Structures are given as C-alpha cells and as structure tokens.
Legacy VTK file of the C-alpha trace (Angstrom):
# vtk DataFile Version 3.0
C-alpha trace
ASCII
DATASET POLYDATA
POINTS 157 float
111.472 -4.488 -71.189
111.009 -3.172 -67.645
107.649 -1.531 -68.262
106.307 -4.813 -69.638
107.567 -6.602 -66.543
105.849 -4.032 -64.323
102.544 -4.489 -66.147
102.839 -8.255 -65.663
103.734 -7.808 -61.985
100.801 -5.473 -61.417
98.423 -8.014 -62.878
99.840 -11.126 -61.205
100.997 -9.701 -57.868
98.371 -7.069 -57.256
97.714 -8.547 -53.815
101.348 -8.026 -52.719
101.441 -4.487 -54.084
98.084 -3.713 -52.449
99.341 -5.017 -49.091
102.396 -2.740 -49.333
100.182 0.242 -50.152
97.831 -0.607 -47.268
100.749 -0.733 -44.846
102.036 2.589 -46.169
98.624 4.236 -45.639
98.572 2.975 -42.043
101.965 4.543 -41.416
101.240 7.897 -43.050
100.207 10.743 -40.756
98.592 12.597 -43.671
95.824 9.992 -43.979
93.834 9.991 -40.705
90.439 9.581 -42.404
91.671 6.524 -44.320
92.287 4.876 -40.946
88.528 4.809 -40.416
87.943 2.676 -43.510
87.981 -1.124 -43.198
91.272 -2.721 -44.241
89.420 -5.293 -46.327
87.793 -2.533 -48.386
91.066 -0.669 -48.876
92.918 -3.845 -49.803
90.274 -4.750 -52.383
90.348 -1.211 -53.829
94.159 -1.154 -54.017
94.194 -4.547 -55.780
91.572 -3.334 -58.222
93.565 -0.146 -58.806
96.649 -2.248 -59.634
94.733 -4.146 -62.262
93.201 -0.984 -63.724
96.596 0.730 -63.870
98.064 -2.352 -65.504
95.412 -2.106 -68.223
95.964 1.628 -68.587
99.706 1.121 -69.041
99.359 -1.782 -71.464
96.292 -0.751 -73.463
96.057 3.003 -72.909
92.372 2.718 -71.946
91.827 6.244 -70.649
88.017 5.955 -70.611
88.251 3.033 -68.182
90.712 5.006 -66.066
88.312 7.968 -65.982
85.314 5.837 -64.972
87.245 4.009 -62.272
88.828 7.010 -60.589
85.827 9.296 -60.867
83.604 6.671 -59.236
86.264 5.963 -56.594
86.438 9.669 -55.818
82.662 9.848 -55.486
82.770 6.923 -53.070
85.511 8.567 -50.995
83.464 11.775 -50.876
80.419 9.859 -49.636
82.627 8.198 -47.001
83.711 11.629 -45.797
87.328 11.341 -46.910
88.740 14.822 -47.662
89.996 15.422 -51.196
93.554 16.113 -50.050
93.682 12.633 -48.492
92.310 11.036 -51.664
95.066 12.701 -53.696
97.759 11.925 -51.113
96.729 8.253 -51.086
97.001 8.141 -54.891
100.499 9.637 -54.738
101.445 7.163 -52.016
100.131 4.364 -54.239
102.338 5.589 -57.095
105.342 5.763 -54.795
104.791 2.205 -53.547
104.231 0.937 -57.076
107.520 2.405 -58.292
109.322 1.079 -55.217
107.884 -2.393 -55.842
108.967 -2.241 -59.476
112.498 -1.229 -58.525
112.766 -4.058 -56.010
111.301 -6.777 -58.245
112.099 -5.788 -61.825
115.546 -4.358 -61.800
118.903 -6.059 -61.951
120.594 -2.639 -62.156
122.182 -3.191 -65.539
122.665 -0.130 -67.719
119.639 -1.179 -69.744
117.489 -1.595 -66.629
118.486 1.837 -65.382
117.541 3.334 -68.743
114.184 1.557 -68.831
113.514 2.527 -65.206
113.465 6.145 -66.380
110.998 5.142 -69.103
108.865 3.352 -66.529
108.765 6.370 -64.228
107.766 8.563 -67.176
104.916 6.211 -68.105
103.700 5.806 -64.513
103.886 9.553 -63.878
101.844 10.166 -67.032
99.148 7.743 -65.925
99.082 9.174 -62.408
98.724 12.705 -63.760
95.498 11.464 -65.327
94.517 9.622 -62.121
94.801 12.841 -60.118
92.762 14.718 -62.729
89.960 12.123 -62.661
89.964 11.929 -58.864
89.541 15.696 -58.603
86.911 15.769 -61.339
84.930 12.989 -59.653
85.124 14.736 -56.287
84.008 18.048 -57.814
81.056 16.313 -59.473
80.103 14.782 -56.122
80.222 18.228 -54.490
78.208 19.682 -57.367
75.516 16.986 -56.984
75.369 17.602 -53.276
75.039 21.345 -53.825
72.291 20.850 -56.429
70.352 18.603 -54.025
70.621 21.251 -51.311
69.348 23.940 -53.693
66.345 21.749 -54.594
65.578 21.215 -50.911
65.605 24.961 -50.326
63.501 25.559 -53.439
60.970 22.964 -52.277
60.395 24.895 -49.049
59.506 28.117 -50.904
LINES 1 158
157 0 1 2 3 4 5 6 7 8 9 10 11 12 13 14 15 16 17 18 19 20 21 22 23 24 25 26 27 28 29 30 31 32 33 34 35 36 37 38 39 40 41 42 43 44 45 46 47 48 49 50 51 52 53 54 55 56 57 58 59 60 61 62 63 64 65 66 67 68 69 70 71 72 73 74 75 76 77 78 79 80 81 82 83 84 85 86 87 88 89 90 91 92 93 94 95 96 97 98 99 100 101 102 103 104 105 106 107 108 109 110 111 112 113 114 115 116 117 118 119 120 121 122 123 124 125 126 127 128 129 130 131 132 133 134 135 136 137 138 139 140 141 142 143 144 145 146 147 148 149 150 151 152 153 154 155 156
C-alpha cells in the first residue's frame, strides 16, 4: 500500500526529504525569518519532523505530535519567527512530503492513483493537527510572555 511505503520512506529517507524541504524554504519568499536560522538546525528539525510524522501516520500517536509541534512552536517564537512563517513552513513541508511520495512511491497504476488519494487524505489529516498544535504552542508562548510582563509591572508597584 502507498501509505505504508510513504511511512517507510519517511523513516528511512528522512535526510533526503529534509534536504528537499530545506531547499524549498530557501527558495520561498514567504519565509525571510527562516533564512536567519542555521541550515544545520533546520535540517535536523526537518529530519526529526519526518520521523515524528511517520510515527503519527503509522501509530496515530497524537500526544507525541502535540508535544513535538507545541515545543517546536515555542522554540520558533523564542527565535523571533512570526507565526505566519511557522505555519507556511509546515505547509511547505507537507507539499514537499507529498511531492517526494509521488516521485518515489508511485508507478501510476490505477491502484497507485487510488491509494495516492488515500495518502493525501491521511497526510492532510495529520497536518491539520500539526497546524493546530503549532498555533496552540505559539499562543501559549505569547501567554507566558504576557504573564511575565504583568508580573514585572506588578513587582514595580
């Protein structure tokens, strides 16, 4: 099945997928703040994301997905990356992942075309959750920051 092949590819070729995503982020005009981050850090994060998504697709571990993307979003907030770039990068990741799957999994038989639709449905479902957890993590980071500011003001009274 195509989705099984994608999960295997994500686990075994995460470095190739991550390199494709890194190149795509370099070429995307919507991600100027990402250009300030070290390539080695981005590459490591994209590889890790591949492995986490592989687990999410194969095992349905939503709690792991939540922890990973909420903490990643917090990190991006601390690095000064705007939320819209965090979300755009996630969507770009999804796009590159699906492109990689089409190039490496499909022989374009009728069955492959059918299972490609299934794959896109599964990946879109996981990425809907990714976006939710990224936003929730970013909001929590903003909330923490706001609470710290309120305590600083209160301490001066």
